[in-house]
N, C-alpha and C positions, 0 to 999 in steps of 0.2 A: 522485184518488190520485196521489201523486208518482211520477215515472218511476223504475223500478228500474235503469235503465241509467246508471251513474255513472262507468264507466271510459272512457278516451279511445277505445280500439278499439271499444267498444260504441257510443259516440256516433257514431263514424265509420260503423259498420255501419247504424245507424238512419238516419243522414243519407242514405246511399245508397238505402235503402228508401223513405224518405218524400219525398225531393226530389233525384233524380239530377241535375237541371239545376244547382241551387245547389251540390251537392257537387262537380260537375266544375269549377265556377268557383273554389270555395274551394281545392280541391287544386291547381289551376293556379297560384293566387296563392302557396300554400305552397311549391310547387316553386321559384318565383321567389325566395322568401325564403331557401330552403336554399342555393342556389348562392352568393350573396354571403357567407353564413354560413361556408361551407367556406373561402373565401379569408381571412376574418377569423380563422377558427379556426387556420389554419396560421400566421398572423402571431402570434397569441397564444402558440402552442406554441413557436415560434422565439424569441420574446422571453422566455418563461419559462426556456428553456434558457440564453439569454444572461444573464439575471438571476442564475441560479445560478452561472454562470461568474464573474461580477463579484463576487458575494458570496464565492466561494471565493478569489478573488484577494486581497480585502481581509483575509480571515481568515488567509491564508498570510502576508501581510505582518505582521499583528499577532503571530502565533505566532513568526515569525522574529525580530522585534525584541525581544519579551519574553524570548526565550531568549538574546539577545545584548546585554542591557542594559549590562553592564560595558564591552563594546567600543564601543557607541554613545556612552556617557557619556565614555569616555576619549578618543574622537575628536571630542567635542562636536558630534555629529550629531543631537541631539534634534530640532531644528527641521526638519531635512531629512527625518528619518524620519516625524515627525508630518505633514509636508506630503505625503509619499508615501502614507501611510495615508489622509489626508483625500482625496487625489485618487482613490484606489481606491474609497473609500466613496462619493464623489460619483458616480463612474461607475456603481457598483451602483445608487445611488438613481435616476439618470437612466434607466437601463435598466428598473428597476422601474416608474418613472413612465410610460414608453412602453408597457410591457406593460399597465398599468392603464388607460391611455387607449384602447388598441385593444380591450381586453376590454370596457370600458364602451360603446364604439361597437357592438361585437358584440351585447351584451345589449340596448342601446337599440334597435338596428335590428330585432332579432327581435321584441321586445315591440311596437314601433310597427307593424311590418308585420302582426303577428298580430292586433292589435286593428283595424287597417285592414281586414283580411280579414273580421273580424266585422261591422264597419259596412257593408262592401260586401255581405255576405250579407243583412244586415237590409234594406238599400236594395233589393236585387233582390227580396227577398220582399215588401216593401211594394208595389213596382210590380206584382208578380203578383197581390196582393190587389185592388189598384185595378182591374186588368184583369179581375178575376173568375176568374183561372186557378186560384187556391187560396183557401181560407177563412182567416179570421183565426186560427182554432184551429190550422190547418195551419202557418201562419206562426209562431205561438208555439212549436209543437213543433220546427220547423226551427231557430229561434233558440236553443232550449235545447241542441240537439245541436251546433250550430256553436259555441256558447259553451264546451261541454265540450271540444271538439276544440281550439279556439284557446287556451283557458286552459292546457291541458296543454302546448301548444307553447311558451307563454310561460314556464311553469315549467321546461320542458326547456332553455330558453336559459340559465337560471342554472346548471343542472346541467352543461350542455355547457361553459360557461365555466370552471367549477370543474375539470371533467375535463381540459380543455386545459391549464389552469394546472398541475395535478398531473402531467400527462404530460410537460410541458416540464421541470418541476422534478426528476422522477425519471429523466429520460433519462440523465443522468450516472451515476446509481446503477445503472441497468440495464446500461450499458456495462461498468461494473466487474464486475457480477454475471455477465455473459455472457463476460467475458474468461477465457481458458483458458491456463495456462502451457504452453509447448511441452515443458517437462520434467515427466514424469509417471512414476509407478511402472508397470512392465510388468504385463500381465495375468497372467502366470505367472512371478513372480520366482524367481530362484535363491536357495538358502539359503547363507548365509555360513558357512564352517567356523569352529570354535571358535578364538579367538585365543589363542596361547600365547607369552608374552613379547613381545607387541606385534603389530601388523599389518604385512604386507608391502605395499609400494606399487610400482606400476609405471606410468609414463607412456611410451607407445611411439609414437614418430613423431607426436606431437600437434601439430596446427596449429589455432589458434583465433582467431576474430575476434569481438569484442563486437558485438552487434546495432547499437549506436549508431555503431560505427566499422568498417563492413564492409571498408573499403579498407586498414585497418591491422591487421596480425597481432600480437596480443598475445603469442602463442607461435608459433614457426615450426619445424616438424620437431623438436620438443622430446622428448627421451627421458631418463628418470631412473628408476633402480632404487634402492629403499630396503629394506633387510633388516629383519626383525622385531627390535625392540629397539634399532635404530640411531638416533642423533641426528644429523640433517642440518640444517645452517644454509644458508639461501638469502640471499645478499647481492648487492648490485648497486645501480646508480643507480635513482632513481625512474622508474617506467614500464618497468622491465626485464621484468616479468611475474611477480614473486614472489607477489603477492596472487592473481594469476590461477590459479596452481597450487592454492592453497587453494580457490578458487571451484569449480574443476573436480573436486577430490577430494570436496567436499561436494555436487557435482552441482547447483550453482546454474545451471549452463549445460551444454550438451552440445557436445562438440568437433565441428569440421567434418571433421577427418581424424585418424586414429590411434585409440588406445585408452587409457582410464584404468582401471587395475585396482587392486582392493583385495583382498588375501588371495586372489589368483589368479582373482578373478571380475570381469568387466567391470561397471563401475558402472551402465551402461545396463540391465543385466539384474538389478539388485538392487532390492528395495523401498526407497523413499526413507527410510522410517522405520528399517529395519534398517541401512542405510548410515550414516545420520547418528547413530544410537544408538551406533555404534562410534567416533565421532569427537568429541573435545572441543576447543573453540577458546577462546582468550583473545585477543580483538581488540585492536587498538591503541587504539581509542576504547571504553573500557569502558562497558557498558550497565547502568544501575541502574534498576530498576522502582520505581514509586510504591507501595512497601509496606515492610515491616520488613526489618531486616538479616537476620533468620533466614530469611524467605521468599525474599529475594534469593539467598542461598547455596543454599537448598533447591531453587531453580529448576533446578539441575543434575541433581537426582534427587528428584522430588516425594515419593517414598515413604521418603526417608531419615529416620531418627530424629533427635531433637535432639542426641543424643550424637555422631552421625556428622557433623552440621553443625558442632558445636563442634570436632571433631577436624580437619575440613577447614579451618576458620578458623585454628586454631592452626598447621597446616602452611603456611598462606599468610601467617603472621604478622599476621593480622587480628584475632585474639582480644582482644588487649590494648586496641586503640582502640575495638573494639565494646563491650566491657564498660564502658569509660569514658563511653559515651554515656548520656544521661539515663535511658533505659529499657533499656539493654543491648541484647540481641539483639531485643527487641521495639520498638526505636526506629524510628519511621517516618522513612525517609530522604529524603522529599520527591521531587518530580518530577525525574527524571533524576539523583537523588542530589545535589541542590544543597546539602545539609547536610554533604557530605563533601569532602575535598580530592581532587585528582586521584590522588594515590598511594593514598589509602584506597579510592577507587572501583576502582582497578586490583587491589588486593589482594582485594577482595570478588569481583571477576571471576575471579581466579585460584583462590580458594577454591571457587567454583562449579564450575570445571573439575576441580579435584582431587576434589570430592565425586562427580562423574559417574564418575570412574575409568575412562576409556575406554582401549582398547588403542592408539589413535592420538591424539596430542596435537598440536594446531596452535597455535603461539605467534606472534602477529603483533606484534612489538615489545612484548612483555608487560611489560617493565620500563622503558619509555620515559618514563612519567610519575612515576617514583619518584626520591626524593632518594638521595644516596649510601648512607646508612645503611639505608634501606628496600630499596634495590636489592640490597645484600649479603644481607639477610635473605631477600628473596623469591627471589633467585638460588639460595640454599641450598635453599629450599623446592622450587623447580622442579627442581633437580638430584635431590632425593629423589623428586619426583613422576615424573620421567622414567624411573626404574628400572622394568624389566620392561615397557616400552612403547616404541612407536616415536614419535619426536618430530621434527616439522619446525618450524624456527625461522626467522622472518623477522627480520633485524636490520640496522640501519644502524650501530648502535654495535658495532663489531667486538670490543670488549673483552668483550662478553657471550657471544661464540660461540667463543672461542679453545679451549675444551675440547670442542667438538663433535667427533664421530667423523669427520665429513666436512663440508667447506665447499664449497658449489656456488656459483659466481659466474655471474650472469646479466647479459646485456646485449642489448637489443633483441629480447627473446623467445627467446634462445638461450643454451645453456651454453657459456661460453668457457673456463672452467677449473674444476678441482675438486681437492680434496686437503685435507690438514691445514693448520693455520695456518702452521706452519713451512715446509711444502712450498710453499705459495702465496707466502709472502714471498720465499723463495729464487728462485721462478720469475720475479719481477720484472714481473708482469703487472698487470692492473687491480686485483686485490686488494692487491698490494703498494703501489700508488699510493694507494689508499684508506686503507690502514693507516698509511702515512707521513703522510698529512694528519691523521689522528686522533691517533696516538700522539705525533707530534712536537709537536702543539699542546698 
């Protein structure tokens, strides 16, 4: 009758019962096999991680170049970029080759050592039969159990190699999955009061350093009060801290000192969803998703009807060019809106913010990508959208903010002057110098 013990642990148990002496030798050899395997295993895992890093590098270069084809071609850098991609790909291939070589050595070592163990057990058993210590039947039984154990170890080597390869490949993913943002909703958030005629904003004694620049304060002892319904323009040189104000209002970061308040509530004590639902933003670089024009605008309020989307598009002066597209509002706009001009992308972004209809509107150079005619249309649309809401405007083109209720001038993370366009020009400070450079030109 064939033996019923077919599982590795059963084979090991029967080997202990039938021939403890041979079992001791076999296990001793297997321990010797395991120790080098651990060393090779760590090498395989390390190289698998490195292989994924190199593949990510080459993929990043490919994506970067494909998104900048006009720039690459205009500077005739095709060969240079091709060489850069080839070098990154070759580095990925070399790392993968090293990983495969070490993994092959690991598998070959385990299989060779395992079958060496089998032959050693057979040799020892044969010697025992010749001495008369055991019978030939006893030897055959021992060989069967040793074969079961060793064959399972050989198969385990393949599985172990695959596991190590997967562990190294998923290490990057696990790092991302385990990462936690330092900005999170509080366990017991406060409720925001109903906004009437816009939201009130207050930044009180704010000092903030970006994590990547801990020695440089983006804002230093910064205080700003904005009343509901007020339109305030933030102007100043690049790096003055204008965009940082937006980031803190949206709570992309937490301040190191001071408080940021929206409608009388500290943003740290508000649910992130409630806070950001109250804010609409039109960024300088308009974001267009790989879907239709209709869905791109509806992104501002997913439950909006088609009629509401059309109304928002008309308010942003986007309706005419959208209806002229091959399939109108159902036209697929391509990845990052490659089928649209810069001004068209910006108007869709503005329509998205208008559709959201938030009490607080943040405009980051919202008309920077528009031609003169489009700028006049969109500026009129924005002025209409600003009614009954609070608006913060970042602007380098001072002509677009002359009608703001208040202009706040920033430099080096601090407010150095504020007032109306006429007041600031009369003061002869930084704003007056910037205005002279633009308007005289």
